[in-house]
C-alpha positions in Angstrom: 0.1 0.0 -0.4 1.1 3.7 -1.1 0.2 7.0 0.7 -0.4 10.4 0.0 -1.8 13.7 1.3 -4.4 16.0 -0.7 -5.5 19.0 0.0 -8.6 20.6 -2.0 -10.5 22.7 -0.4 -12.7 21.3 2.4 -11.7 18.1 2.9 -15.7 16.2 3.1 -16.0 16.6 -0.2 -12.5 15.1 -1.7 -13.1 12.7 1.1 -16.2 11.1 -0.8 -15.1 12.3 -4.4 -11.6 9.6 -3.7 -13.3 7.5 -1.4 -15.2 6.7 -4.8 -12.3 5.9 -6.6 -11.8 1.9 -7.0 -8.4 0.7 -5.4 -8.7 3.6 -2.6 -8.5 1.9 1.2 -8.6 4.1 3.4 -9.1 7.7 3.6 -8.9 9.9 7.4 -9.7 14.1 6.6 -6.9 16.6 9.1 -5.2 18.5 9.5 -1.5 19.6 7.3 2.3 21.2 7.7 0.8 23.4 10.4 3.3 24.6 13.3 0.8 23.9 15.9 0.2 20.4 17.9 -2.7 18.5 17.6 -5.1 21.3 16.0 -8.7 21.9 15.8 -11.0 22.4 13.6 -12.2 26.0 15.3 -8.5 26.7 15.8 -7.3 26.2 11.9 -10.2 27.9 11.1 -8.4 31.1 12.6 -6.0 31.2 9.5 -3.3 31.4 12.2 -2.1 27.5 12.5 -0.7 27.0 9.3 -3.1 24.0 8.6 -4.8 23.3 5.4 -7.5 20.8 5.4 -6.4 17.7 3.8 -7.3 13.9 3.0 -4.5 11.2 4.4 -5.2 8.2 1.4 -4.2 5.1 1.2 -3.8 2.9 -1.7 -3.5 -0.4 -3.8 -0.7 1.1 -6.5 -2.1 -1.9 -8.3 -5.4 -1.0 -8.6 -5.1 3.1 -8.6 -1.7 4.6 -9.3 -0.4 8.1 -8.2 -0.9 9.4 -11.5 -4.3 8.3 -11.4 -5.2 9.5 -8.4 -3.2 12.7 -9.5 -5.3 13.7 -12.5 -8.5 12.3 -10.6 -7.6 15.1 -8.0 -6.6 18.0 -10.3 -11.0 17.8 -12.1 -12.2 19.1 -9.1 -9.9 22.0 -7.7 -8.6 25.0 -9.4 -5.4 24.9 -8.6 -4.8 28.7 -10.0 -7.2 29.8 -6.2 -5.2 31.1 -3.7 -6.7 29.7 0.2 -10.3 29.2 -2.1 -12.0 26.8 -3.6 -15.8 26.8 -4.2 -17.5 28.8 -1.5 -14.7 28.1 1.1 -11.8 31.1 1.8 -9.5 31.1 3.9 -5.7 29.7 4.5 -6.7 25.8 5.2 -8.7 25.7 1.7 -5.3 25.7 -0.2 -4.2 23.4 -2.2 -2.0 20.8 -1.6 0.1 17.9 -2.5 2.1 16.6 0.8 3.7 13.5 0.4 6.0 10.8 2.5 7.9 9.5 -0.6 10.6 10.5 -2.4 9.8 8.4 -5.4 6.6 9.6 -5.5 8.4 13.0 -7.5 8.3 12.7 -10.0 5.1 11.2 -11.0 3.9 14.4 -8.8 6.7 16.6 -10.9 5.0 15.2 -14.2 1.6 16.4 -12.7 1.8 18.9 -12.2 4.0 19.7 -15.4 0.9 18.5 -17.5 -2.1 20.7 -15.7 0.5 23.9 -16.3 0.2 24.2 -19.2 -3.6 24.3 -19.1 -4.0 27.3 -17.4 -2.7 31.1 -17.9 -2.5 31.5 -14.3 0.3 30.2 -11.7 -0.4 27.0 -10.1 -0.9 28.2 -6.9 -1.6 24.3 -5.5 2.0 23.9 -2.8 4.0 20.7 -3.7 5.4 19.2 0.3 6.7 17.0 1.8 4.4 15.7 4.6 6.0 17.5 7.9 2.6 16.7 9.7 -1.2 15.7 9.5 -3.5 14.6 12.5 -6.7 13.3 11.9 -9.7 15.8 11.9 -13.3 15.2 14.6 -14.6 12.8 14.6 -17.5 14.3 13.5 -16.0 15.0 9.9 -14.9 11.4 9.0 -16.9 10.5 6.3 -18.8 14.0 6.4 -20.5 13.7 3.6 -21.8 10.1 3.8 -23.0 10.9 7.5 -24.4 14.5 6.1 -26.0 13.3 2.3 -27.1 17.4 2.1 -24.2 18.8 3.1 -22.5 21.6 1.4 -20.3 20.4 -1.2 -17.7 22.1 -3.1 -17.1 19.3 -5.9 -19.8 17.5 -8.3 -19.1 13.7 -6.5 -21.0 12.3 -10.0 -17.5 12.8 -12.0 
């Protein structure tokens, strides 16, 4: 099994979207690459902790590749928007790819290069080594399963 951490705005929709992909074994929503320990949602929403709402994705590379996961990721975000996606605005809603394995960098960089060709504006999606990740509170996990009418900026029919 392999893993990648993706920030695509509100983590509820990205988690639900990734859970629909064959080969995704597990997803967990949480907070990545901030500057405090064990942040709460309320703290992250202050725009002072440095965290991005992020989805941990564990996948079976025999069924789905990192390249395919990234292709799907690009479909549901606007990588040119700084600190916002859909109706959500704030630093916690920035987009990012956070990796744990340096071997994934070639695939990630190629994917980002292909994406850059589609836009006339710069891509602001972060690419960083994962510094830290804290799972979000339980009520955020699988939120759209628990609340089917909950807000989501991602079209889950893609």
